C-alpha positions in Angstrom: 92.0 82.6 112.7 90.7 86.0 113.6 90.7 88.8 111.0 90.4 92.6 111.4 89.3 94.9 108.5 89.3 98.7 108.4 86.8 100.3 106.0 87.1 104.0 105.4 84.1 105.8 104.1 82.9 109.4 103.6 79.5 110.8 104.1 78.3 112.9 101.2 76.5 116.3 101.3 73.2 114.4 100.8 73.8 112.7 104.2 75.0 115.9 105.9 71.9 117.7 104.7 69.7 115.3 106.7 68.7 116.2 110.2 70.2 114.3 113.1 66.7 112.8 113.7 66.5 111.6 110.1 70.0 110.1 110.2 69.1 108.2 113.4 65.9 106.9 111.8 67.8 105.9 108.7 70.3 103.9 110.8 67.6 102.2 112.8 65.7 101.2 109.5 68.6 100.4 107.2 71.9 99.8 108.9 71.3 98.2 112.3 69.2 95.4 111.0 72.0 94.4 108.6 74.7 94.6 111.3 72.4 92.7 113.7 72.0 89.8 111.3 75.8 89.2 111.5 76.5 90.3 115.1 77.2 86.8 116.2 79.9 86.4 113.6 81.2 89.9 112.8 81.9 92.5 115.4 81.6 96.1 114.1 82.9 99.3 115.7 82.3 102.7 114.1 84.6 105.7 114.4 84.1 109.3 113.4 87.4 110.5 112.1 86.5 114.0 111.0 88.0 115.6 114.1 91.4 114.3 112.9 91.1 115.7 109.3 91.3 112.2 107.8 90.4 111.9 104.2 87.6 109.4 104.8 85.3 111.0 107.3 84.5 107.8 109.2 85.7 104.3 109.4 84.5 100.9 110.7 86.7 98.2 112.2 85.3 94.8 111.7 86.5 91.6 113.4 85.6 88.1 112.4 86.6 84.5 112.4 84.2 83.9 109.5 85.2 85.7 106.2 82.1 84.4 104.5 79.9 86.2 107.0 82.1 89.3 106.5 81.6 89.1 102.8 77.9 88.8 103.0 77.6 91.6 105.5 79.5 94.0 103.2 77.4 92.9 100.2 74.2 93.7 102.2 75.5 97.0 103.4 76.4 98.0 99.8 72.8 97.4 98.8 71.4 99.7 101.5 70.4 103.3 100.5 73.5 104.5 102.4 75.6 103.5 99.4 73.1 102.9 96.6 71.6 106.4 97.0 75.0 108.1 97.3 74.7 109.1 101.0 78.2 107.7 101.6 81.2 106.5 99.6 83.7 103.9 100.5 87.2 105.4 100.2 87.9 109.0 99.4 85.8 112.1 99.8 82.9 113.2 97.5 85.1 115.3 95.4 87.6 112.5 94.8 85.4 110.6 92.4 86.1 111.6 88.8 
């Protein structure tokens, strides 16, 4: 069985304060290696939704036949500085957290 999962997330002001070059380096260092480890089992597509005024600024669509691989991919992504250092939040915008 094939599964599709949408994950909405919002980049915080910390991420937005980074230069484009710093963001690119960050992705190369922290995100692409994690996604690459699971690329044979989980297909990931990133979409920038800001242009459509969506509450989450971006979302990722993941497709997999292997829910264990999906689970471990998400766990590894959550441990990256993207989420652990507060550069992005899964779900609503930065101001939504109370």
